[in-house]
N, C-alpha and C positions, 0 to 999 in steps of 0.2 A: 387834174385833178385826182384820177384816180390812183395815181404814183403817189401822191401827199398820202391820200389814208394809207396803202398800203404800207408807206416809210415809216407811218404813224403808227401801224399794229406792231411792227417791229421792235418797236424802242418802248413796248409795256416793260417798266421798271416792276420786279417781284421782289417778296423780301421770304426769308424761307417758310415753310407750313402755309403759303400762299396754293390757291387750286389753280392749278395751270390746265388742267382740262382731265378728261375721262377715258379711261383705257380701251373704250366701244370706239375711238376715235383717234386719238392718239398714243403712243409709244414712248414711256419715259424716257430721255439720255440724259448727257450730262448735266449733275446739276439738279436732278430730279428726280422723285422716287414715287411706287406705286404702293398705296393702301388701299384696300376694300374698293378696286376699281376705279379709284380717284388718283388725277396725280397731282403732286404737289412738288414745289418749291423745295429746294434744298440747299439753297445759297442766294445770297443778294445780288443781283444782276436784270438783265435784259432777257424778257422771255424771245425766243428765237423758235418759230417752225421750222423745219426740214420736209421738204413732199419726198416722196419716198421714190425709189427710182424705179422707171417703166416696168424693169423686167424682177421686180422685188414680188414674192409671193402674198406676203403683208403688205396691202396698199396702204397702211396708215401713215400718218405722217410722226415725227417722229419731232416730243418740244423739248430742247433744252434752256438751261440759265447759262448765259456767258456774262465773261466781263466784270466779275464783280471783285471792287477795289477794298473795299472795307475790311478791316482785320477782324478773322473769323475767331469764333468761339474755339476753346481750348478745353479738352476733357479735364475732370478731377474726381477723386474720390465720392460716389454718393450720387453723380450726375448719372440721367440716363440718358443713351444713346442709342441713335440708328446707325447702322454699320451694315457694311455688305459683305457676304462672307467669300474668301478669296481660295482659301484651300482648306481642307477637312484632311484631315492626319485621324490615326488610332484614338490619342490619347487628349486631343485636341483642335480648334478648328482657329485658322485666323482670320481675319476681319480688315477694312478699311472703313475707320470712323467717318459717318459723313455729317452727323449733325449731332451736336450736344443741345439735348431739350428741343427748342425749336429752332436756333443757330446753326447756320453752318459753319461746318472747319474750313480754312482757307488753305492752311499747309496739311501735309499729311499725315494722319496717326493712326497706328495698326493698334489693333487690339488683337487680343486670344481669350477663347472661352475652354477653358480645360475642362477636361471630365468630370470632376471632382462640383466645377460650378453649373452646369446643364440642367439639373432640376434638385429640388430639396427632398424627395425619396429615392431609393433604391439605386442611391450613386452607384454604386458596384456593378448594375446591369445598364448602364449608359452604354449606348453604342453610338459616336460621333456620327458614322455615317447613315443612321438612321432616325438621327436628330436635325442637320444641316445638309445643306450640299451646296459646292461654288455657286454663287450669283444669287444665294438667299438675301432677302432683307430682313436683319433681325434687330429689334429692341434690346436692348440692354442696361444692365447698370456699372458703373464702373467701380470696380473695387478697389484696385490700386493701382499704382503707376508701375506696379510690375518691374520687369526687367529695363533695360534701357531701350531695347527696340519695339516692347508694345506693352500696352495697359491691359491689366486682367479684368475680364468683362464677366458676370454672369448672366444667368436664365433662369434663375432658380425661382423665381416669384412666377405666379401662374401670368399676370399680363405682359411679363417677356418672354421672347422666343422670337420664332420667326412670323414678321408680320407680310410679308409677299413672297413669294416663290414661283418660279416658272415649272412647268411639265418638261418632259421630255418630249413633250408634242409640241413644244411653244406658248401654250397658252397661262396665265396667271392663273393659280389653283385658288382652290375654295377652301377654307377652312371646315372641317367635319366634324373634328374631336381635338382634344389635347394634344395626340400625336400622329394627326392624320390630316391631311390636305387631298382634294380631289383634282382632278384634269377636269372642265366642264366639257371638253370637248371628246375626252377618248375615255370618260368615266374611271380613268386608272388610280387608283388611292396611293400615295407616297406618304413615307413614316416622316414627321418630322417634330421638332418639338415648338409645337404652334402658340403663341403670347394667346391669351384670353382675348376677346376683343370687347 
């Protein structure tokens, strides 16, 4: 009987935006993202909990969403997307789009946040490396289809920007202003283009 209950737990179907758990006990894996200490599904599929390895310094389990079969959403100009920053360069940042609105994407869509699209004011003073870091989760507006490789994204509104970031120490940082996030473990402050919550 216990085995049946455990199997049933693994077969929980979730949809994008559904709460999977909290960062105090879980780490977001594939198909999941973190926002304000809450982990949400970014895909439609089965919720899977992966226990940590015994030698892992972090003893939280990983929560993933797998096996989505439905056609995912497609970004289009004017839509709000959730994306993970993959590379930061002097004049732009590249990102993989994970969700369009509340729907997950099935295929891989790349986005680019150009220096002039980071914020609405003092555009010439934007430092890409002080706005985003590799692995940051950003909320952005799709401006246009861009070139054949990537959509052009903007974080120029107050409600757009970094929604979740990991500190150098590996903790989920807390926003303290529009331009700063703080590590709750070390107290270290890092620069970001923060989304207004």
